[in-house]
C-alpha positions in Angstrom: 61.3 -54.3 -46.1 58.7 -53.5 -43.5 55.5 -55.5 -43.5 52.2 -53.6 -43.2 49.3 -55.6 -41.8 45.7 -55.1 -42.9 44.9 -52.9 -40.0 47.8 -50.6 -40.8 46.7 -50.5 -44.5 43.2 -49.8 -43.4 44.1 -46.8 -41.3 46.3 -45.4 -44.2 43.4 -45.8 -46.6 41.0 -44.1 -44.2 43.3 -41.2 -43.6 43.9 -40.6 -47.3 40.3 -41.1 -48.2 39.3 -38.4 -45.7 37.4 -41.1 -43.7 39.5 -41.1 -40.5 38.7 -37.5 -39.8 36.5 -35.2 -41.8 38.4 -32.7 -43.8 37.9 -28.9 -44.0 39.1 -28.8 -47.6 36.9 -27.1 -50.2 34.8 -29.5 -52.3 36.8 -29.0 -55.4 40.1 -29.8 -53.6 38.5 -32.9 -52.1 37.3 -34.2 -55.5 40.8 -33.6 -56.9 42.5 -35.2 -54.0 40.3 -38.3 -54.2 41.2 -38.5 -58.0 37.5 -38.2 -58.7 34.4 -40.0 -57.3 32.6 -42.8 -59.1 29.3 -41.4 -60.1 27.2 -43.5 -62.4 24.4 -43.1 -59.8 24.2 -39.3 -59.9 23.3 -38.7 -56.3 25.8 -41.0 -54.6 28.8 -38.6 -54.6 26.9 -36.2 -52.4 26.8 -38.8 -49.6 30.5 -39.7 -50.3 31.5 -36.1 -49.8 29.2 -35.7 -46.7 31.0 -38.5 -45.0 34.4 -36.9 -45.8 34.0 -33.2 -45.4 33.1 -30.9 -42.5 29.8 -29.1 -42.9 29.4 -30.3 -46.5 26.9 -28.2 -48.5 25.5 -30.1 -51.6 25.0 -26.7 -53.3 28.7 -26.3 -53.5 29.1 -29.5 -55.6 26.2 -28.5 -57.8 27.7 -25.1 -58.3 31.0 -26.7 -59.4 29.2 -28.9 -61.9 27.4 -25.9 -63.3 30.5 -23.6 -63.4 32.0 -26.0 -64.6 35.0 -26.8 -62.4 34.0 -30.4 -61.9 32.7 -32.6 -64.7 31.0 -36.0 -65.2 32.9 -38.1 -67.7 33.6 -41.8 -68.5 37.1 -42.5 -67.4 38.6 -44.9 -64.8 37.4 -48.5 -65.5 35.1 -47.0 -68.2 32.7 -45.9 -65.5 31.3 -42.4 -65.0 33.3 -40.3 -62.6 33.1 -36.8 -61.2 36.5 -35.2 -61.9 38.1 -31.9 -61.4 38.1 -30.2 -64.8 41.9 -29.9 -65.0 42.2 -33.6 -64.3 39.6 -34.6 -66.9 41.5 -32.7 -69.6 44.9 -33.9 -68.5 44.0 -37.6 -68.0 41.4 -38.3 -70.8 43.8 -39.1 -73.7 45.9 -41.4 -71.5 42.7 -43.5 -71.0 41.7 -43.6 -74.7 43.1 -47.0 -75.6 41.7 -48.6 -72.4 38.3 -47.2 -73.0 38.2 -48.6 -76.6 39.4 -52.0 -75.5 36.8 -52.2 -72.7 33.9 -51.4 -75.1 35.3 -53.8 -77.7 35.4 -56.4 -74.9 31.6 -56.3 -74.8 30.9 -55.6 -78.5 33.9 -56.8 -80.5 31.9 -58.6 -83.2 29.7 -55.6 -83.8 32.7 -53.5 -84.7 34.5 -56.0 -86.9 35.7 -54.0 -89.9 34.7 -50.7 -88.5 37.3 -47.9 -88.7 37.1 -46.6 -85.2 39.2 -43.5 -86.0 36.8 -42.5 -88.7 33.8 -43.2 -86.4 35.4 -41.0 -83.7 36.0 -38.2 -86.2 32.4 -38.4 -87.3 31.2 -38.3 -83.8 33.3 -35.2 -83.0 32.0 -33.5 -86.2 28.4 -34.0 -85.1 29.1 -32.4 -81.7 31.4 -29.7 -83.1 28.5 -27.1 -83.1 28.6 -27.1 -79.3 25.0 -28.3 -78.9 24.4 -31.0 -76.4 22.9 -34.3 -77.6 21.5 -37.4 -76.0 23.3 -40.6 -76.9 20.3 -41.6 -79.0 20.4 -38.4 -81.0 24.1 -39.0 -81.6 23.5 -42.5 -82.7 20.7 -41.5 -85.1 23.1 -38.9 -86.7 25.6 -41.6 -87.5 23.7 -44.9 -87.9 23.1 -44.4 -91.7 26.9 -44.5 -92.3 27.6 -47.2 -89.6 24.6 -49.5 -89.7 26.3 -52.7 -88.5 26.7 -52.0 -84.7 23.4 -52.1 -82.8 22.4 -48.7 -81.4 23.4 -49.5 -77.9 26.8 -50.7 -79.0 27.3 -47.6 -81.2 26.3 -45.3 -78.5 28.5 -46.8 -75.9 31.5 -46.8 -78.2 31.0 -43.1 -79.1 30.3 -41.5 -75.7 32.3 -43.9 -73.4 35.3 -44.4 -75.6 35.9 -42.6 -78.9 34.7 -39.0 -78.2 35.8 -37.1 -75.1 32.4 -35.9 -73.9 31.0 -34.5 -70.6 27.6 -35.1 -69.3 25.8 -31.8 -68.8 23.8 -30.6 -65.8 21.2 -30.9 -64.6 22.5 -34.5 -64.7 24.3 -34.9 -61.4 23.0 -31.9 -59.5 21.6 -32.3 -56.0 18.1 -33.7 -56.0 17.7 -33.0 -59.7 16.7 -35.5 -62.2 18.1 -35.2 -65.7 18.9 -37.5 -68.6 22.3 -37.8 -70.1 23.1 -35.0 -72.6 26.6 -35.1 -74.1 28.8 -32.3 -75.2 32.4 -32.2 -76.3 34.6 -32.0 -73.2 36.6 -29.2 -74.9 33.5 -27.2 -75.7 32.1 -27.5 -72.2 35.4 -26.5 -70.5 36.6 -24.1 -73.2 40.0 -25.9 -73.3 41.4 -28.7 -75.3 42.1 -32.2 -74.1 45.8 -32.6 -73.5 47.4 -34.8 -76.2 49.8 -37.7 -75.5 53.5 -36.7 -75.9 54.8 -37.7 -79.3 58.1 -38.8 -77.8 56.5 -41.8 -76.1 57.1 -40.5 -72.6 54.4 -40.9 -70.1 54.2 -37.9 -67.7 50.5 -38.4 -67.2 51.0 -42.0 -66.2 53.6 -40.9 -63.6 51.2 -38.3 -62.3 48.5 -40.9 -62.0 50.8 -43.1 -59.9 51.6 -40.2 -57.6 48.0 -39.1 -57.3 46.7 -42.6 -56.7 49.2 -43.3 -54.0 48.3 -40.0 -52.3 44.7 -41.0 -52.1 44.9 -44.8 -51.9 48.4 -45.9 -50.9 50.3 -47.9 -49.9 49.3 -50.1 -52.8 50.6 -52.7 -55.3 50.6 -52.2 -59.1 47.6 -54.5 -59.3 45.6 -52.1 -57.1 46.5 -49.2 -59.2 45.4 -51.1 -62.3 42.1 -52.1 -60.6 41.4 -48.4 -59.9 42.1 -46.9 -63.3 41.9 -49.8 -65.6 45.2 -49.0 -67.3 47.6 -51.8 -68.0 50.6 -49.8 -69.0 51.7 -48.2 -65.8 54.6 -50.5 -64.6 56.9 -48.3 -66.7 55.5 -45.2 -65.0 56.2 -46.7 -61.6 59.7 -47.6 -62.6 60.3 -44.1 -63.9 59.5 -42.6 -60.5 60.8 -45.5 -58.4 63.4 -43.3 -56.7 60.7 -41.1 -55.3 58.9 -44.0 -53.6 59.2 -46.1 -50.5 58.3 -49.8 -50.4 56.6 -52.2 -48.0 55.1 -55.6 -48.1 51.7 -56.7 -47.1 50.8 -59.8 -45.2 50.5 -61.8 -48.5 54.1 -60.8 -49.5 53.0 -58.3 -52.2 55.3 -55.4 -52.8 53.6 -52.1 -52.0 54.6 -48.6 -53.2 54.0 -45.4 -51.4 54.9 -41.7 -51.2 57.5 -41.2 -48.4 55.6 -38.4 -46.6 52.0 -39.7 -47.0 50.1 -40.5 -43.8 50.4 -44.0 -42.3 48.6 -43.7 -39.0 49.2 -46.0 -36.1 47.1 -49.2 -36.6 45.4 -48.6 -33.2 44.1 -45.1 -34.2 40.4 -45.1 -33.5 38.2 -45.1 -36.7 34.7 -43.5 -36.6 31.6 -44.9 -38.1 31.3 -43.8 -41.7 28.4 -44.3 -44.2 29.7 -44.9 -47.8 27.6 -44.5 -51.0 27.2 -47.1 -53.7 30.3 -47.8 -55.8 32.7 -45.9 -53.5 36.3 -46.0 -54.6 37.5 -46.5 -51.1 36.5 -50.1 -51.8 36.5 -50.4 -55.6 39.9 -48.7 -55.9 41.9 -51.8 -55.0 42.5 -55.3 -56.5 43.0 -56.6 -52.9 40.2 -55.1 -50.9 41.0 -57.1 -47.8 42.2 -53.9 -46.0 38.6 -52.6 -45.8 36.2 -55.5 -46.6 36.0 -59.2 -45.9 36.3 -61.5 -48.9 32.8 -62.8 -48.2 31.4 -59.4 -48.7 33.7 -58.3 -51.5 31.0 -58.1 -54.1 28.7 -55.8 -52.2 30.0 -52.5 -53.4 30.5 -53.6 -56.9 26.8 -54.6 -56.8 25.8 -51.1 -55.8 25.2 -51.8 -52.1 25.8 -48.8 -49.8 27.9 -49.9 -46.8 28.8 -48.8 -43.3 32.3 -48.8 -41.9 32.7 -49.8 -38.3 36.2 -49.7 -36.9 37.2 -48.9 -40.5 35.8 -52.1 -42.1 32.6 -52.8 -43.9 30.2 -54.1 -41.2 26.7 -53.3 -42.6 24.7 -52.2 -45.5 22.3 -49.3 -45.5 19.4 -47.8 -47.5 16.6 -45.3 -47.0 13.0 -46.3 -46.7 10.2 -43.8 -46.1 12.7 -41.2 -44.8 14.3 -43.7 -42.4 18.0 -44.7 -42.7 17.8 -48.5 -42.3 21.1 -50.3 -41.4 21.5 -54.0 -41.8 24.5 -55.4 -40.0 26.6 -58.1 -41.7 27.8 -59.3 -38.3 27.0 -58.9 -34.7 27.7 -55.4 -33.4 28.5 -54.5 -29.9 26.2 -52.2 -28.0 28.7 -49.4 -28.4 29.0 -50.0 -32.1 25.2 -50.0 -32.6 24.9 -46.7 -30.7 27.7 -45.2 -32.8 26.0 -46.5 -36.0 22.7 -45.1 -34.9 24.2 -41.7 -34.0 25.9 -41.3 -37.4 22.8 -42.7 -39.2 20.7 -39.9 -37.6 23.1 -37.3 -38.9 22.9 -38.9 -42.4 19.1 -38.9 -42.3 19.1 -35.2 -41.4 21.5 -34.5 -44.3 19.4 -36.5 -46.8 16.2 -34.8 -45.7 17.3 -31.3 -45.0 16.7 -31.9 -41.4 13.1 -33.1 -41.8 14.0 -36.6 -40.5 16.5 -38.0 -38.1 15.0 -41.5 -38.1 17.3 -44.5 -38.2 16.8 -48.2 -37.6 19.5 -50.7 -37.0 18.2 -54.1 -37.9 19.3 -57.4 -36.7 22.3 -59.0 -38.5 21.5 -61.0 -41.6 21.4 -64.8 -40.9 
C-alpha cells in the first residue's frame, strides 16, 4: 500500500478544494463540489469563494441564495452551512440523529422527559403556514406547552435539530445585515426533504463518502466523521469499498480515495491563498497535519482567518480601516512576503469594490 506524505496529501487537498488553481466553475457548482461551505459568519463564504474561483462576483452567490438554489441550514457538525439546495434536501434526514445528539450533548438535562418527536411535530405545525419566524418567535409559540427547557435550549433544539429549516435572506447576502428568520426547508424550496429508506440501506451515506473524497480525499474514516459529524459511515465505506483505492499516511492510517481523483505531484507549486474563518479546508479533517501545524491547530476553530503559503497555514489576517493586515506565524522569505502582499492587495480590492488595495504584512508573532 503506497504511503502518501503530508506534502502529497496537502497538494491533493489544495487541488480538490480549488485552492491550487482557481476554478472557472459556476458558483453553484463550486458550492456543490465543496459539499457546502461553513457559514455561521454570514460574510465569510464570499472570501472562501473568491479564493477559489476565477473572477468571482459576490452578486452571483447572493442571487443563488435568493433564488433559492443555495440555502443556509444547520447540517455538518451542527454548524450553519451554505449548501446546494438539492444536497440540503438529500442529506438533511441522514443528519437528523446526529443533530439531536449534539444538541442533547449540551442540554441533556433540560430535555429529560421531553418527547422530542412531539416537540418536532409542534415546531413543524407552527411553521406550516410558510411564514418565516425568528427563533425567539418560534420558542414563544411553544414555551407554554414545553416550559422546562430554557428558551435558548428550546430554540437550538428546534431550529438546529428537530425541524429542517432554512435561514432566509437577507441573512447571508453580500454586505447585507439580517437576523435569522427560519422557514421550513420544504416550504422555501418547494420540495420535500428526502426520507431515509425504510429497508435500512444507506445510499445517502454512500453518496456522502464519495462526495467527501472528491472534495477532501485521500482521507481516513476519522476525517470523514470530523467533517460531517456522522458516526455511522463505516458501513457506507464498506459498501463502496470496491470503488475505492487505498493508501497510508505517514502515521500508518489507512486512507481511502476515488481512483481518478487528482493527486498532484508533491512538488507542484502552491500559490498564496487567503482563507476565511471556519474554512472546511482545515476543519474538514480529524488529522489536520496536511495543512496546518499542530501548534496552530486551534486557529481556524477559533474563527481566525488564515493565509496559506506553500499550501500551509503560515499567517493570520484581518481587515482594519480598509487595510488587509497579515500577521505571520513564522518567518517568511522575502519572496513569500511579496507574494502574500500581492494577494493581499487583490483581496483588499475585492472586499472594498476596488476602493482600497492597502495591505500590511506585520512582523511574525514572538
